[in-house]
Every structure is written in structure tokens, then in C-alpha cells.
C-alpha positions in Angstrom: 26.0 49.8 19.2 24.1 49.2 16.0 27.3 48.2 14.2 28.1 45.7 16.9 24.6 44.2 16.8 24.8 44.0 13.0 28.1 42.1 13.2 26.6 39.7 15.8 23.6 39.1 13.5 26.0 38.3 10.6 28.0 35.9 12.7 24.8 34.1 13.8 23.7 33.7 10.2 27.1 32.3 9.3 26.9 29.7 12.1 23.4 28.7 10.9 24.6 28.2 7.3 27.5 25.9 8.5 25.1 23.7 10.4 22.8 23.0 7.5 24.9 20.1 6.2 23.6 16.6 7.1 25.4 15.1 10.1 27.7 12.2 9.4 27.7 9.1 11.5 29.9 9.4 14.6 31.7 6.8 16.6 29.1 6.7 19.4 26.3 5.8 17.0 28.5 3.1 15.4 29.2 1.6 18.9 25.5 1.5 19.6 24.9 -0.2 16.2 27.5 -2.8 17.1 25.8 -3.5 20.5 22.5 -3.8 18.7 23.9 -6.5 16.4 25.3 -8.3 19.5 22.0 -8.2 21.2 20.2 -9.5 18.1 22.7 -12.4 18.0 22.1 -13.3 21.6 18.3 -13.2 21.1 18.7 -15.4 18.0 17.1 -12.9 15.8 17.1 -14.7 12.4 17.6 -11.8 10.0 21.0 -10.9 11.6 22.6 -14.2 10.4 22.7 -13.4 6.7 24.3 -10.0 7.5 27.0 -11.7 9.6 27.7 -14.2 6.9 27.9 -11.6 4.2 30.3 -9.3 6.1 32.6 -11.5 8.1 34.7 -14.0 6.1 35.0 -16.6 8.9 31.3 -17.1 8.9 31.0 -17.3 5.1 30.4 -21.0 5.0 28.2 -21.2 8.1 24.4 -21.9 7.9 22.1 -19.5 9.7 21.7 -21.9 12.7 25.5 -22.4 13.0 26.0 -18.6 13.0 23.4 -18.1 15.8 25.0 -21.0 17.7 28.6 -19.6 17.3 30.5 -17.5 19.8 29.8 -13.9 18.7 31.5 -11.2 20.8 31.3 -7.4 20.8 34.6 -7.2 18.8 32.9 -9.3 16.1 29.9 -7.0 16.1 32.2 -4.0 15.8 34.1 -5.6 12.9 30.7 -6.3 11.3 29.8 -2.6 11.5 33.3 -1.6 10.2 33.1 -3.9 7.1 29.6 -2.7 6.3 30.9 0.9 6.3 33.7 -0.2 4.0 36.6 -0.4 6.4 39.0 -3.3 7.2 38.4 -3.3 10.9 37.1 -1.3 13.9 40.3 0.7 14.4 40.3 1.8 10.7 36.7 2.7 11.1 37.3 4.8 14.2 39.9 7.0 12.4 37.8 7.0 9.2 34.6 8.0 11.1 36.5 10.9 12.7 37.5 12.1 9.3 34.0 11.6 7.9 32.5 13.6 10.8 34.6 16.6 10.2 35.2 16.5 6.5 33.2 19.3 4.7 31.3 18.6 1.6 31.5 14.8 1.8 28.7 13.1 -0.1 27.2 9.8 0.9 26.1 7.6 -2.0 22.3 7.4 -2.4 20.9 4.1 -1.1 19.5 1.8 -3.8 16.4 -0.2 -3.0 17.1 -3.7 -4.4 13.9 -5.6 -3.7 10.4 -5.5 -2.2 8.4 -8.0 -0.2 4.7 -8.1 0.6 3.6 -9.2 4.1 0.7 -11.5 4.4 -1.2 -12.2 7.7 -1.9 -15.9 8.3 -3.3 -18.0 11.0 -1.1 -21.1 10.6 2.5 -20.6 9.3 2.9 -24.3 8.4 -0.4 -24.5 6.5 0.5 -21.3 4.6 3.9 -22.6 3.7 2.4 -25.9 2.4 -0.1 -23.9 0.3 2.5 -21.7 -1.3 5.0 -24.5 -1.9 2.7 -27.2 -3.1 0.0 -25.1 -4.9 1.9 -22.0 -6.2 5.4 -23.3 -6.7 7.2 -21.3 -4.1 10.0 -22.4 -1.8 10.4 -21.7 1.9 13.2 -19.3 2.6 13.0 -19.5 6.4 10.6 -19.9 9.3 11.3 -18.2 12.6 10.1 -18.5 16.1 9.3 -21.2 18.7 6.5 -21.8 17.9 6.9 -20.4 14.4 5.2 -17.0 13.9 7.1 -15.5 10.9 8.5 -16.8 7.7 9.2 -16.1 4.0 8.5 -17.9 0.8 10.1 -17.1 -2.6 9.7 -18.0 -6.2 12.3 -16.5 -8.7 12.5 -12.8 -7.7 9.2 -12.7 -5.8 9.2 -12.7 -2.0 6.2 -13.1 0.3 6.6 -12.7 4.1 4.1 -14.6 6.3 3.2 -13.2 9.7 1.0 -15.1 12.1 -1.8 -13.1 13.8 -4.3 -14.5 16.3 -7.2 -12.2 15.5 -9.0 -11.3 12.2 -7.3 -8.4 10.5 -10.3 -7.4 8.3 -13.9 -7.2 9.2 -16.2 -9.7 7.5 -15.9 -10.2 3.8 -14.6 -6.7 3.0 -11.5 -8.0 1.2 -13.6 -9.9 -1.3 -16.2 -7.2 -1.7 -13.6 -4.4 -2.2 -11.0 -6.6 -3.9 -8.3 -5.6 -1.4 -5.0 -7.1 -2.7 -2.4 -8.4 -0.3 0.3 -8.7 -3.0 0.8 -8.1 -6.7 3.3 -10.3 -8.8 4.1 -9.9 -12.4 5.6 -12.0 -15.3 7.4 -10.8 -18.4 5.1 -11.9 -21.2 1.5 -12.6 -22.0 2.3 -16.2 -22.7 3.7 -16.7 -19.3 0.6 -15.4 -17.5 -1.5 -17.8 -19.4 0.8 -20.7 -18.6 0.9 -19.7 -15.0 -2.9 -19.5 -14.8 -3.3 -23.0 -16.3 -0.7 -24.5 -14.0 -2.5 -23.0 -10.9 -5.8 -24.2 -12.3 -4.5 -27.7 -12.5 -3.4 -27.7 -8.8 -6.9 -26.8 -7.7 -6.3 -23.4 -6.1 -9.2 -21.1 -5.4 -9.5 -18.1 -7.7 -11.0 -14.8 -6.7 -10.8 -13.8 -10.3 -10.0 -16.0 -13.3 -7.7 -14.9 -16.1 -9.1 -11.8 -17.9 -8.0 -8.9 -20.0 -8.1 -5.6 -18.3 -9.3 -2.4 -20.1 -5.7 -1.2 -20.4 -4.6 -4.5 -22.0 -2.9 -6.3 -19.2 -4.0 -9.9 -18.4 -4.5 -10.7 -14.7 -5.9 -13.3 -12.3 -6.3 -13.3 -8.6 -5.6 -16.3 -6.3 -7.1 -16.5 -2.8 -5.0 -18.3 -0.2 -6.4 -20.3 2.8 -6.4 -17.1 5.0 -8.3 -15.0 2.4 -5.3 -13.1 1.1 -5.8 -12.0 -2.5 -2.6 -12.4 -4.6 -2.7 -10.7 -8.0 -0.7 -12.2 -10.9 -0.4 -9.9 -14.0 1.1 -10.1 -17.4 2.0 -7.2 -19.7 -0.4 -5.6 -22.1 -0.5 -6.8 -25.7 0.9 -3.8 -27.6 0.3 -5.2 -31.1 -3.2 -3.7 -31.3 -4.4 -0.3 -32.3 -5.0 2.8 -30.3 -8.7 2.7 -31.0 -11.1 -0.1 -31.8 -14.4 1.7 -32.5 -15.5 4.1 -35.2 -14.4 7.7 -34.8 -16.6 10.4 -36.4 -16.5 14.2 -36.8 -14.6 17.0 -38.3 -11.5 18.7 -37.1 -10.2 15.8 -35.0 -6.5 14.9 -34.9 -5.7 11.2 -34.7 -2.3 9.5 -34.4 -2.1 5.8 -35.1 1.1 3.9 -34.3 1.6 0.8 -36.3 4.4 -1.7 -35.5 6.7 -0.2 -38.3 5.1 3.0 -39.6 3.0 5.9 -38.5 -0.2 7.3 -39.9 -1.6 10.8 -39.2 -5.1 11.9 -40.1 -5.6 15.6 -39.7 -8.4 18.2 -40.1 -10.3 18.0 -43.3 -8.9 14.6 -44.4 -11.8 12.3 -43.5 -15.4 12.5 -42.3 -15.2 9.0 -40.7 -12.3 6.8 -39.8 -12.7 3.2 -38.9 -9.6 1.3 -37.7 -9.5 -2.3 -36.7 -6.9 -4.9 -35.7 -5.2 -6.8 -38.5 -6.2 -10.3 -39.3 -3.9 -12.9 -37.8 -1.0 -13.9 -40.0 -1.7 -11.4 -42.8 1.0 -9.0 -43.9 1.8 -6.7 -46.8 5.0 -7.0 -48.8 6.7 -4.3 -46.7 6.1 -6.2 -43.5 3.4 -3.9 -42.1 0.0 -5.5 -41.2 -2.8 -4.4 -43.5 -5.3 -1.9 -42.1 -9.0 -2.2 -42.9 -10.4 1.3 -43.3 -13.5 3.1 -44.4 -12.0 6.3 -45.8 -12.9 8.8 -48.4 -10.6 8.9 -51.5 -9.3 12.3 -50.2 -8.4 10.7 -46.8 -6.8 7.7 -48.5 -4.6 9.8 -50.7 -3.6 12.1 -47.7 -2.8 9.2 -45.4 -0.9 7.2 -48.1 -2.9 4.0 -47.6 -3.8 1.5 -50.3 -7.3 0.2 -50.6 
């Protein structure tokens, strides 16, 4: 009896181990997905139009409005699902899905997140679109609804979604007091953030914070839109400076200073006091390394290899 129970327990464990693999998509789930696409098309749900245009060749040159006005049947929705899964058509998907469901050890490629978009709450979609296009240099991607209640504006790789709400989202002036950001956008260089700030200043936008240098080196400013949304614009930190900008005193400290083209280490017993400051603009030594002004003892200077 014990032997029989022991065998039953082992079989139960074996079945449990086989079921630990992640379930693959089956044909019923794919049918439901196709019906969902068909329902979205009938309801004129705007985001489904780009997916149809990208997957089905006959809709490739249609605008979003033309796609939503076109005759779109269940067979088209099933072909859309099949092509998104990498098959030529629905029949090929049916046989392929059967194989995928029963194939052991099949690995699904890890999804890659390609972009992000902040969602801003606004009271008037048209007024918000006018502000972001005329003041901040964005362009309208789309506006959806009758009357419009949702839209998106874009500039380069930045996307901002606009959603109409009829009631205040935040209480009082908490956003301004707590500096609650609605979106954060970045540029590639410090010069670009300065240029962007000056261009926005010329258009007369309202700043919650003017251009300033953060403690970690980044340069930022914050724009407030007509609905009180705070949009942060940031440029990279200036990495040409030093790791420290004030006198360092004491014995037994270990400092590591990274210069643009060399490295200086000051270790225990080398100096009583070290003072490092940024180089003067435009001054360079013959080896291309900016000069360092230092207040070192002779012993520290010899150990660090620095010229006076």
C-alpha cells in the first residue's frame, strides 16, 4: 500500500512539473482577439487604424479615416491577427498555433518597449493643442472623439497624450507647491537646453521654474501649460568639471580625481590639504590636459606628479 501511494505521489509531482511551462496562445484566444479588432473598427476606435495599416497590405496607403470607413470583416480581422503573429494568413496561423501550443520548450521573444508617452489631463482639447503647437513647437498627431476628448501631440521623439477631464484632478495648488511633474522631456546637449529655453521664453510661455543648474549638474526648466500641468525639460550634466569644488582637509583620506585625459590619485600621507578648482576657460597645457590650480605641499606635488 505504501509503495502504491509512493508511486502515486511521484506521478503527481511529475504532472505538476510538466505544467509549470508558460501556456502558449491557443486558437480560441486568437479568435477572441480578432473579434475584438472587428469590434474596435465598428466603434471607430482610432488606435486600431494604424495597426490595420501596418499589418494588411491593401490598407497600406489608406488614411486613418479611410480605414475606419472601409469595409472590414471578420476575415480581415483574423488575417490581421495572423500577420501580427508572423503568419501569412488565418489558415497558416491555425496550424501554427496548434504546433505552438503543444511544442515543448518553445521560447517566445521578449517584448521590447519602444517608446513612452505621458498623459496630461486638460479641460479643452483644442486650446491645449493650440498651446503645444504654437508655443512649444509640437505637432498634432491625432484628435479623437465627437466632441473631441482625447488626442496626442509630438515633437521629434517626444509624445504627450491629452485627455479631457471635467473635474479638477488635483486639490488646490498642490501641484505648484509640491512641484508635481506631469511629464519630463530631455535633450542631448547642454547647448540645446539653453536654446530651447530661450525659444520658449520668446513665445511668452509661463515658467514654473526658469533655467537653472541642478546640484548634480543637469540644467532644467519647467513650463506650466494652461491647465497647470508642469512639463520638465532637462539637458545633460556638464561633465568637464571636477569631482569636488571646495577645500578638502584631513589626514588619511583617499581622493580620486578624473580629468578629461588623465587620472590623479592622492593617498594617505601625501597632503594635509588639497584644493582643486575648475580650469580657466581656454587654458591648456602642452599635453592637452587643462591645468589644475592646487595648494599642495612639495611632498604631495611630487607624489601626484603635478607641476606647480
